C-alpha positions in Angstrom: 36.7 -105.4 67.2 34.0 -104.0 69.4 30.6 -103.4 67.6 27.0 -102.9 68.6 24.8 -101.2 71.1 23.4 -102.7 74.3 21.0 -101.3 76.9 21.8 -102.0 80.6 21.3 -100.6 84.0 23.5 -99.8 87.0 22.6 -101.9 90.0 22.5 -100.8 93.7 26.2 -101.6 94.1 27.3 -99.5 91.1 27.8 -102.6 88.9 27.0 -103.1 85.2 27.0 -106.2 83.1 29.5 -106.1 80.2 27.8 -107.5 77.0 28.9 -111.1 76.4 30.2 -110.2 72.9 32.7 -107.8 74.5 34.0 -109.9 77.4 36.6 -112.0 75.8 38.3 -109.2 73.8 38.1 -106.8 76.8 39.7 -109.3 79.1 39.2 -109.9 82.8 41.3 -106.8 83.6 41.0 -103.6 81.6 41.2 -99.8 81.8 38.3 -97.4 82.2 38.7 -93.7 81.9 36.9 -90.4 81.2 36.1 -90.4 77.5 35.3 -87.6 75.2 31.7 -86.3 74.9 31.0 -87.2 78.6 31.1 -91.0 78.2 33.4 -93.6 79.7 36.0 -95.4 77.6 37.0 -99.0 78.2 40.3 -100.3 76.7 41.8 -103.8 76.8 45.1 -103.6 78.6 47.1 -104.1 75.3 45.3 -101.3 73.6 45.6 -99.1 76.6 49.4 -99.5 76.5 49.4 -98.3 72.9 47.3 -95.2 73.9 49.7 -94.5 76.8 52.7 -94.8 74.5 51.2 -92.3 72.1 50.5 -89.9 74.9 54.0 -90.3 76.2 55.4 -89.4 72.7 53.6 -86.1 72.7 55.6 -83.0 73.7 54.9 -82.4 77.4 56.0 -78.8 77.0 52.7 -78.0 75.3 50.0 -77.0 77.8 47.2 -78.7 75.8 49.1 -82.0 75.9 49.6 -81.7 79.6 45.9 -80.8 80.1 44.7 -83.7 78.1 47.0 -86.2 79.7 46.0 -85.0 83.2 42.3 -85.3 82.4 42.6 -88.6 80.6 45.0 -90.4 82.9 43.8 -89.1 86.2 40.4 -90.5 85.6 41.7 -93.9 84.6 41.2 -97.1 86.7 42.1 -100.7 86.2 38.8 -102.7 86.6 38.2 -106.4 87.1 35.3 -108.3 85.6 33.7 -111.0 87.8 32.6 -114.4 86.5 29.1 -113.1 85.7 30.6 -110.4 83.4 29.9 -107.5 85.9 32.2 -104.6 86.8 31.9 -101.9 89.4 32.0 -98.5 87.7 34.0 -96.1 90.0 31.9 -93.2 91.4 34.2 -90.6 89.7 33.5 -92.1 86.3 29.7 -92.5 87.0 29.6 -88.8 88.0 31.6 -87.7 85.0 29.2 -89.5 82.6 26.1 -88.6 84.6 25.2 -92.3 84.9 22.7 -92.9 87.7 20.6 -95.9 86.4 20.0 -96.6 82.7 23.0 -96.7 80.4 24.1 -97.8 76.9 27.2 -99.8 76.2 28.5 -99.5 72.7 31.3 -101.0 70.7 33.5 -98.4 68.8 36.1 -100.5 67.1 39.1 -100.6 69.4 37.2 -99.5 72.6 33.9 -99.8 74.4 32.0 -96.7 75.5 29.5 -96.4 78.3 26.9 -93.6 78.1 24.0 -92.5 80.2 21.0 -93.3 78.2 19.8 -89.7 78.0 23.2 -88.5 76.9 23.5 -91.2 74.2 20.0 -90.3 72.8 20.8 -86.6 72.7 24.2 -87.3 71.1 22.5 -89.5 68.5 19.9 -86.9 67.6 22.6 -84.4 66.8 24.9 -86.8 65.0 22.1 -88.2 62.9 21.1 -84.8 61.6 24.7 -84.3 60.2 25.7 -87.9 59.5 26.0 -87.3 55.7 28.0 -84.1 56.1 30.3 -85.8 58.6 30.8 -88.7 56.1 31.7 -86.2 53.4 34.3 -84.5 55.6 35.9 -87.9 56.4 36.6 -88.6 52.7 39.9 -86.7 52.9 41.0 -88.9 55.8 40.7 -92.0 53.7 37.4 -93.2 55.0 
């Protein structure tokens, strides 16, 4: 399970360091794609296959399913981690998440998210102000 929040920076070659605590579970090869809320999602290959299977099971005759699949899958790339734990973030994903230098890498259970530091700070301010209300709304979902 991926947990925690880590501050990092993009280097001149577009690389970031994956936190050591995430490396083994993520694997040497994994999938990066456009996430929700303008961040980047990273999935271990096994988890990615599960996500793909769920997408494949949705009715492609629905326009919202087609739109989501196009957005989510067209932005996906298989990435390789080097021996130092670095990856190159593809330019299309850096642009999507507005990452130019400083970033935050967070663990969100089954996936890793990469955020531009400013975007993460803004998201946190909004989420913190309604954290208790969100928690109350999740009670019906078994949380």
